N, C-alpha and C positions, 0 to 999 in steps of 0.2 A: 262756384263751375266755372272755369277757366271757360272762354268761350271769344271763340272770334264774332261777335256779329254785328259792335259795331265796326269797327272795322268794315267788311265787308259788308255792312249800309252802307254808311259816308263815299267807298271806293263805288259802290253802282248807282252812287247819283242818291239815295233817297233819304227822306226825311224823316224826324220818327214817325211824323202824320203821314207822310204820304205811303211808308213800308206797314204804320198802323191800318189805314185806310185798304190797303192791299189785303192788309191778313187779316179785316174785321176784328179789328183789338183797337180800343184807345190804344194812345199814343204812350202814355206812362206804362201800360204793361211790357212796351214794347222793351221800352229806357227801364223798367225793372229788371227786363231778363241780363238785357246788355252789362249791368255792375254785378248781378247777385253772383255770387261765387258759392254760394252751399244752396243754391236748386236747384232739382235738375229739372229736367220739362217736360215735358211725358209727349210718348212719342207722334201723336198728333201734330204738340203745337211745334213739333223739330224739326217736322216734315211740308208743314203749312209755312214756317221761313222758310228753306231749302227753295221750297217753288218762288217762290213768292225774288230770295236772291237771285235763284238763275245758276243756286247753289249745291254739290254733296252738303248731305250732314255731318258730314264727317270731318267737313271745311270750318264748319261752325264748332261745333265742338269738336279737341283732338282725339284719337285715339284712346282708347276707354277709356273717356267714360261713360257714364252711365247717361242712360235718357230711358227714362220709365215711364212706360204706363205700369208691367208688371216690373219693372227695372230688366231694360236687356243694352249689351255692352258692341256699340259699333266700333265697330276699326271696321280701319282703308283697306279697300284691295287697292294690291298692284296688279296691275296688266300692262302683258305685253306688248309691244307695238302691232299699228293696228296693218 
């Protein structure tokens, strides 16, 4: 499944190890998620990563990407000016 995880991690200045430590996971788990193009993350995985990176889940996984616990569809909501 295409994702922007590596780009966002590097932009935030995190190594695989530092992001893994923040999430409570091994760096290999982060690397696997970054290069995976077939595995759907669980909803809890998606939110842990988004929270650690300070972004929305939709910033990591593009529109219409299935993020599953049961499997949901994540879509970006366009908001008007504040």
